[in-house]
Each structure stands twice: as structure tokens, then as C-alpha cells.
N, C-alpha and C positions, 0 to 999 in steps of 0.2 A: 504494500500500500504506500502510495506517495502522499506526502503531507506538505502543504504550503505554510510557511511561518511568516507572520506579519508583525511589525512593530508599530507601536502607537506613537504618534507625534505629540500627543497631549500628555501622556503619562510615561515617565521614564521607566525603563526596564519592565515594560508591560508588553506581552506578546500574545498573539492570537494564532492558534493552530487550526487549520481547516483542511478537510480532504482536498487533495490536489484538484484544482479546477472548480472548486465550490464557489458559489456566488456570495460575496460579502453581504449582499442585501438580504440573504435568507436568514441571517442570525437575528436575534431579537433587537428590536428598534432601540431600546434603552441602552443596550450594549454598544450598538453602532454609534449612537450619539456620544456616549462617554469615551469610547475608544478613539473616535475621530477618523480621519482619512488613513486607511491602512497603507503601510509601506512594506512591500514584499522584501524579505531579507534572504530567504532561501527555500529550497524544496528538499525534503529529506525522504529517502527511501527507508521506511520503517522496517522492511524485511531484512535489512542489512545491519540493524542495530538492536541491541537489547535495552539500552538505557540512553536517555537524553540528559540534559543538564539536571533537571529536577523531577523527571517523571520517567517511569518505565514505558517502553513501547507498548506493552500489553495494556497498561492503564490508559495511555494516550489513545490507543485504538478503540477502547471502550467508549471514551468520550467522543471520539470522532464519529462513531456509529450512533450514539445517543447521548447527548442532544445534538451532535453534529459539529461540535467545536470544542476547543479547550482554551481557556483563558489563563495565562500564566502571569501572576502578579509578582512584584518584587518581594524579596524576603522581608519579613518584619524587622524593623530597626530596633536594636537593643537600646533601652533607656539607660543613660549613665546616671549614677547616683551623685 
């Protein structure tokens, strides 16, 4: 399975994973509005990987099948005392 990865211009370190060739307009409107104009950064062949930076390919594939996308948010910031 091929997967397209898009970055958000509005939110730093925020990425949207979609099945290759999927239409951005098919994801929920609220997500489209908050994500902003997507910038394609790469296409990944999930069959050739077991793990991506923060998610396994098995879990990512489940998300791509239902609900049809995966939103990767930046890691939570640690609060300094």
C-alpha cells in the first residue's frame, strides 16, 4: 500500500497521512480547515516498512482503511519546573 504524507503550513510538525491518490477534500471539513493547505512531502510504500517515525505500519494501515486518514500531531512538550 502506498501512502501520501502531507505537512501543515498552519501547525508545525503536524502531518496528515492519506492513501496514495486520496482526495484531501474527502477528510472531515473541520480537519481540513484547521490543517490548512496540505503540502505533499513524500509517498511511502508501507509494504517495505514495519515502522515509521511514530507509528507502526500495521496501525497506520488500520487508520488509512478506517477512517481513511491518520493525523500525526507533534509530541507533547514537557513543562519545566
